N, C-alpha and C positions, 0 to 999 in steps of 0.2 A: 581393481574394479569393485565398486560398491554394489550392493544389492539394490533392487528397485525400491524396496521399502526403506532402506537406509537413506537413499537419495531423497525420497519423499519427506522423511522425517527431518532431513537437513533443510530442505527448502520451505516446508510448510510454515514453521514459526515466522520466518521472514515475510512470507506472502500474507499471513494473517495480520502481522503487525503493520505492514504497509497499508493494508486495506482499512485497518482501524484508523490509520493516519490519513484517510481520504484518498488512497490510491484508487483510480478508476477500474483497476483490474481485479476481477474475482480471484480469490486464492486458487480455486479449482482450475481456472484457465491458466493462471501463472505457472502452477506446478506442471500442468499438462504440457504447456509450451516448453518448459525447461526440459522435460523428458523427451519430447519430440525433437527439439533442436540439438540435444547432446547425446541422445541414446541412454540417458540416465546416468551420466558420468560428469563430474565437475572438471572442466578443463582448466589448464594451468592459468588461463587468462580471465577466468571467472565470468566469461560471457556466455550465459546460459540461454540467451534468447535469439541468437543469430543476428545481433545488431552489427551492421557493417559500419565502416568509417563514414561513408556518405559524404556530406558536405565538409566534414573535418572541423566544424565549428566546436570549439572547446566548451565544456559545461562544468558546473560545480562538481560533477561526478566523474567526468572523463577528461583526463589531462593530455590526451594525444597519443598515449601508448597504443600500439596496434600489433596485430599478428596476421601474417599471411597464411592462408590455408586454401585447400581445394574444396569446392562444394559442387552442388548441382542446381540447375535452374530449369524452369519450364518457360518456354517462349512459344506462344501460339499453340499450346498443347503438345509441344515437342520437348522431350527432356534432353538436356545437354549436361554431360558429366565432366568432372575434372575442370571446373571453371575456377580460375584463380580469383580470390577475393581477399580484401583486407577487412579484418574484424577489429572492433574496439576491444581493448584490454583494460581490465579493472583491478583495483587492489582488493575488492571484496565482491561477494555476490550481491549484497545489498546495494552497492554503488551501481552495479549493472541494472538492477530493477528500477532504481530511482532515476537513472538516466533514461531508461525506456519510458517511464512515466512522463518525463519531459517531452519525449518524442510524441507521445499520445495527446499532448496539448495542441498539436497542429490541427488546423481545420479539417483536414482529410480524415482525421480519426474521431470526428464528433460522434459518430454512431457507436464507436468502440466505448467512448466515455459514457454515453447515455444508455448503454445496454442494460436491460432489466433482469437478465438471466444469463447464465454461462453459455447456453446455446445461442442466444442472440449475440453475445459478445464474440464467440468464435466465428460466427458467420460475418460479423462486422469486420473482424481482422482480415478475413479473406477478401471481402468486398472492397476494403480500403487499399488493398494492394500490399499489405505487410509482407506477404509471401507469394511466390509465383506458383506454388504447388496448388493445383485446382482442387485437390482433396484435403487441403490444409484444415478446413473446419471439421470435416468428418473424422479426420485423424485425431484432432484434439478432443472431439466429443467422445470418441471411443476410449481414449486414455482416461478421460474424466469418469466415464461409466465403469470401466473395468477395474479401476483403482479406487473407486468410491471417493473421489476427491471432493464431492460437494459437501462432505462432512466438515470441511474447513470453512466453507461459506456459511454453514449453519453455526459453526463456532463463533464466527464474527457477529452474527445476528444476536446470539445469546449474550455475548459480552457487551454489546451495545445496549441491549435491554437492561442488563444489570447496572450499567453506568447511568442510564436514564432513570432507573428506579432510585439509585443512590442520590442523584441530583434532586429528584422530586422530594425525597425524604429530607435532604438538606434544606431545601427551600421552605418546607413545612416547618422545620425546626427554627429556621431563621425568622419566619413570620411570627412564630410564638414569642421569640426573644425580643422582637422589635416592639412588642406591646409592653415590655417592661421599661423601667426608668432609663431614659435616654441620656447619653453624654453629649455635651455641646460640641466637643471636638474629638476627633479620632485620636486615641492614645498613641504616643510615639512608638511604643512597642508593637502596635497592631497595624501600623501603616503598610508594611510590606504585604501582609496577609490581605488587607483591604484592597490594595492595588491589584493583587492577583485575582481576587474575587470579582472585581469590576471587569478586569480584562477577560475573565472566563465567562462573563455574562450572568453570574450568579446574583449579583446585586446591582442596582442602578443608583442607589442613594446611600453612599458610604457614611454620611454624617448621621447624627442623632440615634446611634445604636446604643444598646446597653453594654455594661461591663461584660456580662456573660456572652453577649453577641460577639464582641470583639475577641474575647478569649476563645470562643469556639472557632472563629475564623483563623486565629493564630495557630491553634492545635492542628486544624485541617491543613493549613499551609505547611507546617513543619513536617507533617506526615506525607506530604506530597499529593494530597487529594485535590488541592487547588493550587 
C-alpha cells in the first residue's frame, strides 16, 4: 500500500500533462477523484475513476478488458452494499484518464467541461449523474482542500503563461526578421520547419522570409519548440 503523498505524486504529473493537452478536468479534481474512487491505491486494472463497462463500446483507450468487483450504490437516498459491477481495465493510468475524457464529451457532461473552477466542476460531476453518492461533490472538495491539490491547477496556469510568453517573444523576433531581405522561395532544408510553424499558427505567410528567418524556424523545429 502506497502512502497518500506517493499516490498523489504518481497521479499529479499525468493530470497536469492532460490538462495542458486540453483535458476538461482540473488536475485537483482528477487527483481527488482518483483518491476517492480507489482509497489512494492503484488497482491492478488501472481504473482509478470508477469507470464501469457501460455500453461496452470500444474506444482508442479501452480494448474491452474488464474486471468484476463489488461496489456500493445509492438509490433514492438508500445505500446498497456489495453490488456486483463490471469495470473497465486499462494498460496504463493515462489510458484510463483519456478514456474518461472521451466520456466527458457527451452532452450530459457539458457543465463538467465548462466548469470555471474545481468546486464548480465537482458539483457538475454530481449533477450530471457521474456518481450516485449524494455527497460526491463535498467529498471531492474536502480531498482537494485537505491535500492542497489546487497547487496543481496553479502549476498548469503558470506553465501556460510561460508558453504564451515564449510564443509572443518568438513572434516579435519573427517580425523583426521579416523586415530583412526576403527569399523568393522557402529553402528545401527549411520546409519541414515552415510547415510546422504554419500548423502551430505561428506564421500565416511562409514565403518571402529571410535566410535568418528560415534558419531560426529550423533551429526551433529541431529543438521541438514548434
